C-alpha positions, 0 to 999 in steps of 0.5 A: 500499500501507498502512504496515503492509502495507509493513512486513509485506511487508518482514518477510516478504521478510527472513524469506524471504532469511534462512531458516536464520539461527539466531537464537532467538525473542527475538533474532530480532525484533531482528536482523530490525528492524535489517536492516529498518531498514538493508536490510543483511543483514550484521547476520546476522553481525555482531550479538552479544547478551549472554546476558542482554540481552533479558531485561534490556531487557524487564525494564527497559522493563516496570519504567518505567526510564529510556532514555537516548540519546547523540544526538536522532536515536536519541531521535526514532526511538524509539516513545515512544507505545509506552512510555506504558503503562510510564512510561519517560522517554526522555532525551538530554543531548547538548544540555544547556548544562551538557554543552557547557560541561563539554565545552569546559572538559575538552577531551572530547566532549559525548557523553562528558560526557552520560554523566557527567551521566546517571549518576544516571538510568541505574541499571536502565535502557537506554543506547542509543549510536548515534553516539559511540564516546566515549560507549560507552567512557565507559559502560564505564569507569564501569561497571568503576569501579562508578559507573554501573549501567545494566541494558542497553547497546545499543552501535551507535557508527558510524564510522572512529575507535574505533567498532569498537574501542569495540564490541570492548571492550564484548564483553570485559565481562559487561555486558548488551548487544546490539552489532555488530562492525565500523564499522557502526552508527548512531542509526537502528540503535540506536533500531531495537534499542530499538524491537524490545525495546519491541515484545517487552515489549508481548507478554505471552508474553515 
């Protein structure tokens, strides 16, 4: 089978097994993409959408706003060629030397310092968190302090320490987000959510 045939059949299987899911036509492509990426139907029950999330994401992409990731893995999983018509930059600061220096000096994580260094670039853009709870917690803190203004957060940190807690905190705030409850997540999941938004942005009917 050709790659497109495999993807088409995979989506058909997902649609069949998830009948009666209750998601709308804008949200379902995101959920289906996460299930396709992970083969995990738990996302049917754990994904959460802010009411403005889809519109905010599409607007940011179509406006050519930056997309910032917390890991190179998330960055590499994004369909960058599909963003060319919109002019979006896909940025990851985790490996920048000044980020590493600041993390050592301050006794913090590189993910947290990468958020700090990305503040000037994230206004009106999308911040994609697929690994580090410290990145998501710092984002929320800066937004609360009115020091950072992303249009949308894709919050999918994974793990056993503060992953579930950071996502629960995100759900308490009126910030456009797509996230999930619990420990699951990952860079591939975060990139998958962004890719679904890119595809929606390419649809002239969205």
